[in-house]
BATORMI-115629 format. One record per residue: x, y, z of N, C-alpha, C, O, CB in turn; residue in one letter. Coordinates in steps of 0.1 Angstrom, whole numbers, plus 5000, padded with zeros to 4 digits. Atoms other than C-alpha are relative to their C-alpha. Glycine has a CB too. Layout:
BEGIN
XYZXYZXYZXYZXYZA ...
This chain:
BEGIN
500549864997057816073405498649995006497949905003500150094988X 501350004994054716173424499050064990499350154983500050095013X 501149955008051416223406499350115008498950095019499049894996X 500649894993050016563414498649975005498350005017499950124991X 501350034996046416453415499949905011499149915021499149964989X 500050104990047116143435500550055013500050015024500849884995X 499549954987049116323461499050095007498750085018501350094998X 501149914994046416593466498949925005498449955016499550094989X 501250084995043716323469500449925012499649905021499649914989X 499650084988045816123494500350085012500050045023501349924996X 499649934989047216393515498950085007498750095019501150104996X 501049924994044216623519499049945010498849995020499250074989X 500950064990041816383536500849975013500249995024499549874995X 499250034988044616283560500350135008500150135020501349934997X 499749874993045616643567498850065007498950115018500750104990X 501249934995042116783571499149925009498449985017499350054988X 500850084991040416493588500749965012500249955023499549884993X 499250054988043216373611500650125007501050105018501049904995X 499249894994044816713617499350134999499750224991501250014993X 500649875000042417003624501050115003501150214995498950005009X 499149904997045017213641501149965010500849875018499350125006X 499050024990048317203661501050115002500550225000500849874996X 499449894995051317413671501450044995502149964989500149995014X 498849935005054217653663501249975009501149995021499750154999X 498850024993057717553673500049905011500749915021500550135005X 500050114990056817243692501049904996501449894984498649945001X 499050105003059416973695499449884992500049834983500649955013X 500650125007057016693684498550034998497950105006500249885009X 501449995003053616683668499249885002498149864997499850054985X 500850114996052516353682498950045009499050135017500949895006X 501249964993049116353698500350005015499850095022498949914997X 499850014985050316243733500950125004500650195014500749875004X 499149894996053116503733499450144999499750225007501249994992X 500749875001050916783721499150035012499050145017499150004987X 500849984988048616723751500850045012500350105021499249875003X 499149964989051616773773500750134999501750165006501049885002X 499449875002052517113760500950014988501250124983500850035012X 499249995012054817023731501449965001502249984992499950134994X 498650044999058116893745500249874994500249854982500350005015X 499850145005058816523743501349945000501549824997499550004986X 498750055000062516493746500249885009501049795006501050115004X 499950114991062216253775498749915001498849805004500250055014X 501350074999058516153773499849894989499549784992498950095000X 500450095011058115993739500949875000502149895002500150074986X 499250135001059215623736499649924988500249814986499849925013X 500550085011057315503705500850044988501950114989498650034997X 499349975013058415533668500250144998501150184991499349934989X 499949865003057715903668501350075006501750175001498850075007X 498849944994060815963690501249994990502250054993500349925012X 499050005011062915893658500350154997501550184994499649934988X 499849865005062416263650500250105012500450225010498850054993X 499949914988062816393686501249965008502150055011498749995009X 498950064992065216173706500149854998499549785006499950045015X 499950145003066115833691500449915012500149795012500849974988X 499650084989067615723724498949945008499049835013500950085010X 501150054993064215683739499349874994498449815000498950115002X 500550135006063415393715500349885009499649785009500649984987X 499550114991065315173741499049985011499049875017501450035004X 500850014988062815243769498749934997498049964987499750155006X 501250085001059915003773499150035011499450015023500349854999X 501149984990056715113791498949914998497949925005499650154999X 501050115002054714823778500849874996501949884991498950034989X 499350135004055614453772499549974985498449924984499649895009X 500350035014055614423734501349984992502350024996499150114993X 498950025010057814313705500050104989501050144984500149864995X 500249915012056314523677498950105003497850065008499749914988X 501049894999054514853677499750044985500650074978500450125008X 500449965013052514943645499050125000498150115008499449884992X 500949895000050815273637499850054986500850054978500550125009X 500349955013049115423607499350145001498450155010499249914991X 500749885001048015783599499850075013498750105018498649984994X 500049914988048915983630500350144995501350164987501149955011X 499749875005048716353624499650115009499050095020499250014988X 500349884992048416703638500150124991500850114980500950015012X 499949885008048117063625499950125009499550115021499050004989X 500049884992048217423637499650124991500050134979501350035007X 500349875008046717763626500050115010499250125019498649994993X 499949884991047718093643499650124991500350164983501450025006X 500649905009045518363628500350145005500550165017498549984999X 499849864996046018743628498850055008498950125018500350094988X 501249964993042418793638499349875007499549765002499050064990X 500650114993040418573663498949944990498150014984499450055013X 501050085008038318303645499549905010500149795011500649944987X 500550094989036118143672499149894994498949785000499250085010X 500850105006033917943648500949894995501749914986499150064988X 499250115005035417593643499949984985500949954979499649875007X 500150025014034017573608500850114992501550074983498550014996X 499349895006035417913598501549985002502350014993499550135004X 498650014998038717843614500649884992501749894987500249975015X 499550125009039017503596500150054986501150014979498949895001X 499949945014038317693563501250084998501950074989498750084997X 498949915001040917953570501349925000502349954993500050115011X 498850084999043417693580500349924987501549924982499849895011X 499850075012042917483549500550094988501250044980498749934996X 499649915011043317783526501550045001502150074990499250135002X 498649964999046917843539500949894993502049924991500450015014X 499250105007048017523521499749994985500449924978499749865007X 500350005014046417583488500550134993500650235000498450004998X 499749885007047717823462498950115000497750074999500449974985X 500949894997046118163467499150024988499650034976500750135003X 501049975011042918213446499450145002498550165010498949895000X 500449864998042418583442498550024995497950124999500950094992X 501349985005039118533424498949955010497849995009499849914987X 501050064990037418353454500350055014499450065022500149855000X 499749964986039218483485499650145003499750234994501549995002X 500349874996038018783504500850035013500449995024498450015003X 499149974989040718923526500050155004500950205011501449964997X 500149864997039619293529499750035014498949955020499050074991X 500249974986039819453563499750155002500050234992501249965009X 500349864997038619783579500950045012501749975017498550025003X 499249954989040020003606499849935013500849915021499750155002X 500250084988038419803634500849874999501349835010498549975001X 499250125002040119493620501450035003502149955010499849944987X 498649974998043419663620500350035014501449995019500450134991X 499849984985043019773656500149875007500949855017498950095005X 500050134993042219423666501349924997501849855006498849914995X 498750065003045319293648501150055008501949985013500350024985X 499049944992047519543666499949955015500949915021499950155000X 500250044986046019453700500349855002500849815013498650025005X 499850154999046319073693501449964998501949865004499149934991X 498750055005049719053677501250095003502450055002500049974986X 498949914999051819363685500050065014500150185015499950114989X 499949954986051919393723501350075003502350034997499749895010X 498749934995054519623740500850064988502050044988500849905008X 499349925010055319823709500849904991501849954985500950105005X 499350105009056519503690499850054985498750094981499449865002X 500049965014057419583654499749894990499149924979501450064996X 500350115009057019243638499349895008499549875020501349944994X 500750114994054718953645500149884991500249904979498550035003X 499950125008054818593634498849915001498249905012501349915005X 501150105000052118353624500449884992501449884984498750064993X 499650125006052317993613498849914998498049905007501149935008X 500950115002050217723597500849884998501849884990499050034988X 499250125001051517373600499249875001498249875007501050005012X 500750135000050517013593501149904999502049904991499049994988X 499150115000052316693600499249874999498149865005500949995013X 500650135000051316343591501049895000501949894992499049984988X 499250125000053016013600499249904993498249844998500349955015X 500850105008051915783572500149865007499049795007500649994986X 499950124993053215483591501250005009502250075006500149884990X 498950014991055515383619500149865006499149805009499950115011X 499750134994057115063633501150025010502050095008500349904989X 498950014990059114993664500049865004499049805008499850105012X 499950144995060414653673501250005010502250065007500149904989X 499050014990062514553703500749875000500149764997499450025014X 499250124999065314303707500650005014500450095022501149994989X 499550024987067214183737500950125004500950175016500849885001X 499149894997069914463735499850134993500450234996501449954997X 500249885007068614713711498550014996497749914997500850004987X 501349975006065414873697500250074987501150144985499150085010X 500049955014064714963661498750074997497750045003500449894990X 501249935005062215193644500150054986501250074981499650125010X 500149955014061115303610498750094999497750065005499949884990X 501149915002058815593600500050074987501150104982499950105012X 500149915012057515783570499150125004498050105008499449924988X 500749884995056516143577500050104989500950124981500650055012X 500149885008055316443557499650125009498750115017498949994988X 500449884993055316793572500150124991500950134982501050025012X 500249885008054217123557499950125010499350115020498849984991X 500149884991054617473572500150124991500950134982501150005010X 500049875006053917823561500250105012499350115020498850044992X 499749914989055518083585500250144994501050164985501349965008X 499949875005055118453580500350105011500050085023498750044993X 499749894991056318773596499550134993499850164982501550015003X 500549875005054519113592500350115008500350105021498449984998X 499749884992055519463602498750065005497750064999500850094991X 501149934994053319663625499550114991498350144992500550065013X 500449895008053219943599499049964990498350054984501250054993X 501050035009050919743577498650035006497650044998500149854996X 501349994994048119793602499950125009498850155015499749875009X 500149884992049020113621501050104994502150074991500349975014X 499149905005050420443609500650085011501250195009499350104990X 499349934988051620543644501449955001501649835002499249975013X 498650044999055420553646500349945014499649975024500950124998X 499550064988057120343673501450055004502250064995500049844999X 498849944996059920493693501149895000501049795007499950075014X 498850095001063320323685501250085004501650174996500149934986X 498849924995066420443704499650155001498850185009501249974990X 500249865000066420813697499150054989498950174987501250085001X 500949975011064120803667498749935000498349875010500849984987X 501250075001060920663654500049924987500749954978498850114999X 500050105011060020383630498649964997497849935006500949885002X 501250085005057120253609500549894991501249914981499050104992X 499450125007057919903598499049934992498049884997500649905011X 500950075009056219753568500849894993500749864981499450094989X 499250115005058719463564499149884999498049875006501249985009X 500850125002057519123553500949884997502049904991499050024988X 499350125004058818773552499149885000498149875008501249975009X 500750125001057418433543500949884996501749894987498850014991X 499350125003058818083543499049894999498149875008501149965010X 500950115002056917783529500849884996501749894987498950044990X 499350115004058217433527499349875004498549875014501449995007X 500550144996057117063527501249904999502049914990498849964991X 498950104999059416773536499349865001498549845010500950035011X 500450144999058816403530501249935005502349934999499549944986X 498950064993061016203554499949855002498849815007500350075013X 500050144998061915833555501249985010502349995006500249924987X 499050014989063715763588500149855005499149785006499750095012X 499750134994065315443602501050025011502150085008500449904990X 499049984989067015443636500049885010499249795010499650135007X 499950104989068015233666500650075013501150185012500949884995X 499549964987068915273703500549885007500049775006498950085008X 499450114991071115073727500650065012500950185012501049924992X 499349964988072515093761501550024998502149944992499749905012X 498649975002075915253763500849935011501049995022500250155000X 499450094990077714973782501250065007501450045019500349874995X 498749954994081015153787499850105012500650095021500750084989X 500249914988079515423810499149945011499249985022499350124995X 500950064990076915203827500849945012500449945023499149904994X 499250074989079615013847500650095010501150055020501049924994X 499449904991080915333863499050045011499550115021500450124992X 501049954990077615393882499349885006498849804998499050094994X 500650124993076415133908498549995000498049885003500549985013X 501550004999072715233906499449924989500149874980499550145000X 500850065011070015073885499850114990498750184990498649945005X 500049895009070715323857500749964987501449864986500650125006X 499450035013071615323820500250134993499450224993499249914992X 499849905011073115563795499649944987500049834984501550055000X 500550065012071315513763500350104988500250224990498449985001X 499749925012072315643728499249954989498949834987501549994997X 500950035012070115663697500450084988500950194990498650025003X 499749935012070715753661499049974989498649854988501549974996X 501050025010068315793632500350084987500050204987498650045005X 499849935013069515883597498750004992497849914994501149944991X 501249995008066815983571500350064987501250144985499050085008X 500149945013066216053535498950104999497850085004499849884989X 500949895000064516383528499750044986500750064978500550125008X 500449955013062616483497499250135003498250125010499149894992X 500749874998061516843496499050034989499350014977501150125000X 501049955010058416983479500450144996501650184999498650005006X 499649875004058317333465500450095012499850085023498750074993X 499349934990060317583485499850154997500050194986501449965002X 500149855002059817963491500650065013500350035024498650054998X 499549924989061818203512500150154995501050184987501449955004X 500149865004060818573507500350095012499850085023498650034994X 499749904990062318863527500050144994500750174984501449975006X 500149875005061319223521500250105012499350125020498650034994X 499749894990063019493543499450134995499750174984501550015002X 500749895005060719793541499750095012498650075018498749964992X 500249924988061120053569500150154997500950194989501049965011X 499949865000060520423574500550055013499950025024498650064996X 499449964987062720593600500150155000500350224990501449945001X 499749874997062920933615501250005010501049975022498850085006X 498850014991066520963630499950085012500450045023501250034993X 500149914988065721253653499050114998498450124987501450065003X 500949895001063721563660500350094988501550134986500050085013X 499849915011063221783629500549934987500649994977501150105003X 499650085012064321503605498849964992497749954997500949885004X 501050065008062321373576500149855000501049795006500150064986X 500050155001061421013568501149954991501450014980498649954995X 499050075008064220793555499449864997499249785006501449995007X 500650125004062920493535501149904996501849934987499050024989X 499050105004065120183534499349874995498349835001500949965012X 500650115007064319883512501149904996502249934992499250044989X 499250115006065819543502499149884998498449855008501349975008X 500950115002064119243487500949884995501749904986498950034989X 499450125004065418883483498949895000498049895008501249965009X 500950115000063618563473500649884993501249894983498750044992X 499650125005064618203468498849914998497949915007501149935008X 501150095002062217943453500349894992501449894985498850084994X 499950115009061817613436498649964996497650005002500849885007X 501350075004059017413418498950104997499150194989499649915012X 501249925003055617563418500250155003499750234995498849955009X 499849864997056717893434500850074989500550184985500750025014X 499249945011059317953407499250024988499350124981501249914997X 500849995012056817883380499150125000499150204991499149874998X 501049894999054218133392500750135002500350234996499049975012X 499449874998056618403404500850044988500950174986500949995012X 499349965012058718393373499150054989499450144981500849894994X 501049955009055618433352499650155003499450234995498749915000X 500349864995054718743373501150104997500950214993499750005015X 498849925003058318873369500150054986500450164983501249935004X 499849985015058218853331498850084994499050164985500249884993X 501249945006054618963324499450125008498650195002499049904999X 500649904991053819193354498549995001497850085005500250144994X 501450034998050419033355499849915012500449815013499449934987X 500350094988048918893387499249884996498149914990499350085011X 500850115004047718543381498849985009498750035020500849875000X 501150034992044418413394500249895010499549885020498849964991X 499750114991045918103410498849905002498749845012500550055014X 501250094999042817893402500449864996499649774999498950054992X 499750135005044717603387500949925009501149805008500750014987X 499050074991047217523415499349915010498149925012500850105007X 500650104991046717243440501149975011502350005009499649874994X 499050044990048417113472500949904994502149904998499249945012X 499150095007049716833450501250064993502350014993499249914991X 499049935007051617083429501150055010502350045007499550124993X 499049964990053317213461500849895006501949915011499350085011X 499350124994054216863473500949934991501649844995499049915006X 499150075010055916753441501450025004501950125008499850074986X 498550004996059616663447500750114992500650124980500649874997X 499249895006061816973441501449995005502350075000499450135003X 498750014994064816873462500249875007499249805010500350125009X 499850124993066516583478501250025009502250095006500349884990X 498949984991068816553508500049895011499349795010499950135007X 499850104989069916363539499950085014500350195014501349924999X 500149954987069316423576500449905011500549785008498750065003X 499650084989070316293610499450055013499550175016501549995001X 500549964987068616293644500749915010500849795008498449985001X 499250074991070716183674499650045014499150155016501550024998X 500349964986070116173712500649905010501049795007498450005001X 499550084988071216043746499050025011498450125013501450045004X 500949994988069115963777500749925011501249825009498649934997X 499550064988070215883812498849965008498150045013501050105008X 501250064993067615653828500449955014501349865015499449894991X 499850054986067515593866498749945004497750015005500550125009X 501250064994065015353880500249985015501449985020499849864993X 499950014985064215323917498849915005497949874998500050145006X 501150084994062015133942500149854995501249794994498750054997X 500150145005060914793928500049994985499649894979498849935006X 499950005014061514893892501349944996502450014998499850144994X 498850065005064014653877500149994985500749894979500249865006X 500150005014063414733841501350014993501549974981499050104994X 498749995006067014813834500749875000501649854992500950105008X 499450144999067914453843499149904991499749814985500149955014X 500850105007064914283826499150084991497850094992499149925010X 500749905008063914533799498849944992497850004990501050064990X 501050055010061914293776498849955007497749945001500649894993X 501250054993059514163803499650085012498650045018500249855004X 500449924989059414433829500050154995501050204992501049995012X 500149875005058114773818500550115010500550085022498550044997X 499549894991059615103832498850075006497950124998500950104992X 501149944993057215243858500450115010499650205014499149905007X 499449914990059415433883501450044995502349964996500049945015X 498849965006062115643868500250155001499350225002500149954986X 499649875002064015963865500850004988501849934987500850065013X 499350005013065216053830500550144997499950245000499049954989X 499449875005067516323816500449974985501049874982501250055009X 499850025014067716363778500650124993500350244998498749964993X 499549905009069516563752500049954986500449834983501450055004X 500050045014069116553714500350124991500050234995498649934997X 499849905011070016733682499349944988499649834984501650034997X 500850055011067616693654500150084987500550204988498549995004X 500049935013067416783617501450054996501550164991499050115000X 498749965005071116793611500149954985499949834983501249935008X 499950045014071516793573499650114991499450224995499149884998X 500349905010070716973541499349934988499249814987501350064995X 500850045012068616953509500550074988500750194988498550035002X 499649955013069817003474498850044992498049954988500949904992X 501249965007067117213456500350024986501150104981499650145006X 499650015015067217133419498850034991499150064979500449864998X 501149995009063717173405499650154997499050215006498849925005X 500349865004063317513387500550105011499750185016498550024998X 499549914989065517703413500150144994500650164983501349955006X 499949865004065318083412500450085012500050055023498750054994X 499649914989066918363432499850144994500450184984501449985005X 500249865003065718723430500650095011500550065023498550034998X 499449914991067419023446500050144995500250174983501449965004X 499849865003067319403447501150055009501350005020498650085002X 498949944992070119623460499350075012498250125011500850104992X 500549924989069719783494500050144997501050194991501049975013X 500249865004068520133490499450095012498750035020499250024988X 500649904991067720443512499750134992500550174984501050025012X 500449885007065920753501499150085009498550025019499349984986X 500949924993064021043515498549984996498349964984500450154999X 501450025003060221003517499250115007499450145019499549865003X 500949904994057521263523499149945011498950005022499250074990X 500950074991055221013540500349855000500749804989498550034998X 499950155001055320643549498949944991498050014987499949945014X 501050075008053420393528498749985008498749985020500549874995X 501350024994049620353535499949875007500649775004498950034990X 500250134993048320083558499349914990498849954980499150025013X 500550115009047119753543498550005000497850025010500649875004X 501450035001043619703530499749865000498549825000499550074987X 500250145001044119333530500649935013501549975019500749944988X 499550094991044519063556501049904993500849874982498949925007X 499150105006047418823550500049875008500349875020501550055000X 500250134993046818453559501149914998501349815005498749944995X 498950095002049918293544499949904989500749814988500349935013X 500150095011048618113514501150014990501750124988498650024993X 498949995010051218023487499650094989498550074983500349864995X 500349905011051418303462499250125005499150224997499349944989X 500849894995049318543484500950125001500450245000499449975013X 499149884998052418773489500050084988500350204989501449955004X 499949925012052318873453498950115000499150224996499849914987X 501149905000048919043458500150095012499850215011498749925002X 500049924988049519163494501150114998500850225002500449915012X 498949895002052819353485499750094988500450194987501349934999X 500249925012051419483452498850095002498550174993499749914989X 501249934999048319653467500250155000499350224996499349965013X 499849854999049820003473501150054991501050174988500350035015X 499049955009052920023452500649884992500249774995501150075008X 499550115008054919813427500649905009501449935018501050064990X 499450114993055819473440501550004998502050024987499449874995X 498549995002059619463447500549894991501649914986500649985014X 499550105009059919143427500150064986501050014978499149885000X 500049945014059219353395501350084998501750094986498850094998X 498849925001062319563402501349935003502349995005499950135008X 498850084996064719283410501150014989500849994977499649855002X 498949995009068119343394500749874997501349854987501050105005X 499350135001069318983399498949894999498049885007500949975012X 500950125002067518673386501049894997501549884986499050024989X 499050115001069718363391499249875000498649835010501050015011X 500750135000068318023380500949885005500549775003499649974986X 499250114996071117823396499549935012498849995021501450065004X 500450094989070417533420500750055013501850125013500349864998X 499549964988071117583457499749905011498949815009499550145005X 500250084989071317413491499350075011499550195013501349945005X 500649954988069117463522500249915011500249785009498550034997X 499850094988069717333557498649965005497650035003500850085010X 501250054993067117133576499950095012500850155017500149855003X 500349914988065517313606500649945013499949905021498550025002X 499350064988068117193631499750075013499550195014501550014997X 500349954987067417233668500649915010500949795008498550015002X 499550074988068717123702498949995010498250095013501350065006X 501050024990066516973729500649955013501649875012498949914995X 499650064987067016893766498749995009497850085008501150095007X 501250024992064516763791500249915012501249835012498849964992X 500050094988063816583824498649955002497650024999500650075012X 501350064997061016353834500149925013501049845015499549914988X 500150074988060016213868498749914999497649964996499950095013X 501050095001057815903867499849915012500849855016500249914987X 500350094989056215713896498649944998497650015000500250075014X 501350075003053515463888499250074990499550074978499249985013X 501049945009050615653873500250154998499350224993498649975004X 499849865001052116003875501350034993502349974995500050075014X 498849965007054616173851500050165001499050224997500049954986X 499849865000056016523855501250034991502249964992500250065014X 498949985010058216673827500150144996499250224997499749914987X 499749865005059916983814501049994989501949904990500550095012X 499150015012061717043781500350144996499650244998499349934989X 499549875006063717323765500449964986501049864983501250065008X 499650015014064217363728500650134995500250244997498849964991X 499349885006066617593709500249974985501049894981501350035007X 499950015015066217633671501350074996501650185000498850064993X 498749955004069617683655499950094988500950164985500949894996X 500149915012068217863624498550034998497649975003500649934988X 501449975004065118033610499649924988500449904979499950154997X 500450085011063117813588498450015000497850085008500449855002X 501450005001059517753577499449935012498249965016499549944988X 500550084989059117523607500250065014499550035023500649864999X 499849944987060517733635500950124998501750134989500749905010X 499149884999062218063644501149975010500849905020499250135003X 498950034990065518063662499750065014499050175014501350064995X 500349954987065318103699499749895010499649775006498950105000X 500250104990064717923732498550005004497950105006500850045013X 501450024996061217783742500049895010500849795009499149964987X 500250104989060217583773498649955000497750014996500450065014X 501250074999057517333778499949925013500849875018499949904988X 500250074987055917183809498749924999497749964993499950105012X 501150085001053516893812499849905011500849875018500049924987X 500350104989051816643836499149894994498249934986499450075012X 500950115004050216303830499649925012500449895021500749914990X 500650074989047916133855499149894995498349924986499350105010X 500950115004046215803852499149955012499649875020500849874995X 500950054989043215763876499749854998499549795008498750084999X 500150145003042815423859501249974991501750054984498649964993X 498850045007045715233844499950024985500950044978500449865003X 500249995014044215253809499650144996499450164984499049904995X 500649875003043015613811501050125003501050175014498750025008X 499149894998045815883807499350134999498650154989501249994991X 500549865001044816243814501250095000502150085008499150045012X 498849925002047316503802499750154999498650194995500749954987X 500249855000047816883805501450064998502450005003499350055012X 498749935001050617123796499950144995498850194992500949914990X 499949865005051717463784501450034994502349954996499650105011X 498849965005054417643766500350155005499450235006500050004984X 499649864995056417953778501050054990502049994987500649995014X 499149935009058118193754499650144999498550185000499949934986X 500349865001058518563751499650054986499050154985501350085004X 500349965014058018573713498949924993498649964982501349994992X 501050085007055418313706498750005008498750025020500549854999X 501350004993051718293713499949885010500449785007498850004990X 500150104990050818093744498849924999497849964992500150065014X 501150095000048417803749500049915012501149895018499949924987X 500250114990047117553774499649884992498749894983499150035011X 500350125007046917193762499449895009499849895021501249944992X 500750114993044716903773499849884991499749894979498650055006X 500150125007044416543763499649885008499749885020501249974992X 500350124994043116203771500049884990500149914978498550015007X 500050115009043115853757499649875007499349865019501449984995X 500250144995042515483761501249924995501549914983498749934994X 498750075003045715273763499949865007499949855019501250085004X 500150144995045514893767501349934996502249994990498849934994X 498850085004048114613762500149984985501249954980499949875007X 500050035014047114583726499850114990500150104979498949894997X 500149895008046214923713499950135008499650135020498749994991X 500149864994046215303720499150084991499250074979501450075002X 500749905008043815573709500050135009499550135020498649964997X 499849884992044515933721499550124992499450124979501450025004X 500449885006043216283714500550125008500850105020498450014998X 499549894992044316633724499550134994499150134982501650014999X 500449875005043317003721500850105007501350095018498550025003X 499349884995045117333726499150124999498550144989501450024993X 500849884999043417653737500950125001501850125010498950005011X 499249884999044917993731499850075013498650075018499650104988X 500149944987045618173763500350155000501050204991500949935010X 499849864997045518533775500550015014500649915021498850094997X 499549984987046718683807499049955011499449915022500350145003X 501050054990043418573824499849855000499149805008498750074997X 500150145001043818213813499549954987499550034977499049955011X 500450055013042517983785498850074995497950115002499749855002X 501249955007040118113759499349894994499749774995500450114990X 500850115008037517923738500649994986500149904979498650045000X 499450005014039717983707500949884999501949875006500750134997X 499150125002041217653695501250044993501250094982499249894992X 498749985007044917683688500549884994501349884985501050065010X 499550125005045517323682499149885004498549885014501449975004X 500750124997043916973681500649894991501249924981498550014998X 499550115008044916633669499349875004498849865015501549985003X 500550144997043616273667501049904993501549934982498649984995X 499150105005045715963662499349884996498349845002501149975011X 500550135003045015643644500549905010501349935018500549964986X 499650104990045315323663501549975000502149964989499149874997X 498750074998048615203676499849865005499149845015500950085010X 500250134996048714833678501349945006502449985002499649914988X 498850064993051114623700499949854999498849795002500150045015X 499950145002052114273692501049945010502249995010500449964985X 499150054990053614073721501349934994502249895002499349905009X 
């Protein structure tokens, strides 16, 4: 079993020193890929591709037998209010991973803050907005190549807190819906940490290669993994005020559900039984990372690689790197489930509707997404819905991994790469919301060892950003860095949406 203090001491320096910030619903959190906008289905070829598209393990862009990497990481913080100070942003980001400390935190807001939140997060009469804090760390990774196959091994921890807040928490102006009006004070939060041990391989699919006379290959990759889950939380509170038509009064509809394990069950059950809000001064990140569930997962992918010109890497893969190619890739990641066994709890209230004279008041508090913060946030104006739960079920349950499908294409000629990716999340989870997202990136090497990268993400429901990165890549080691800047309609801002730095990658011939 994991020691709480040792985990906290080991993880926090890595998370906070190696991973200042990174991004929401990106395919991969590797530093190179983050600089290219967040895709990676066709671009990544190192050990990180185990979690994105294992087929790309087969592609060699350097002459080496073994790739070794330690402590590669990234993180992300999407705030409700703009935080331009790097120091203050770092502080806010770090707080979202610690249990909420009501005795030390100051989250009070005024009317000006509420107006800023509406303008920043609820454009075009949107009723709900999403924010996410996320951190990934690759503790170690290995990739080694053989004559006909490539293999890889990686150990990764990823943590995410994703929240959704209704517009009605910050504005008492109704929004027109169909033929009526609505004030939405709904709330949801998902928090999860996953420790993953993955081992995979890739090889050329000989049966199909012989059907095409070009210098091309169909490649298939597969990567099973063991997954250990930390404490889990999934809270959903439907809380809406509707006016069906002219002359009608307010109709208030409510329903609350919550599933939890580990640390969340301990603190929330204490609140349920005593009706006392805890101070949360004793909790730690290590408490949240303690094993609470175990499961299995699978990442699989295929890539069609076409080389042209004087690139003969498909014929001499081990001593001729791929430099001129066109690639098409497809992958399905995070197929699997986790059995949640440590202090599992399920709370539920019945769906209800009733007449109301007025909607609930606007919030006096900002919500940042810290574990346990929802107890205080939802309790500020009326009784917390957890207190009135009719169902309390301590039975264990299963949760699915955040499965998604990816597809992409990449054009590579010497020192230039152009790429585009699409990702579709199959379910809502702490790590991503369901829906389609596209990514575009370019890499240019003015010098063979100096990659310059840029990219962006396009989505109707997610905040946008522009990403930039650079590195030093030699025959024996790589060192890269990347930054993402939040964008508005006029272009990039000075607000950091993401950044990452990677430990050395070593290459052994």
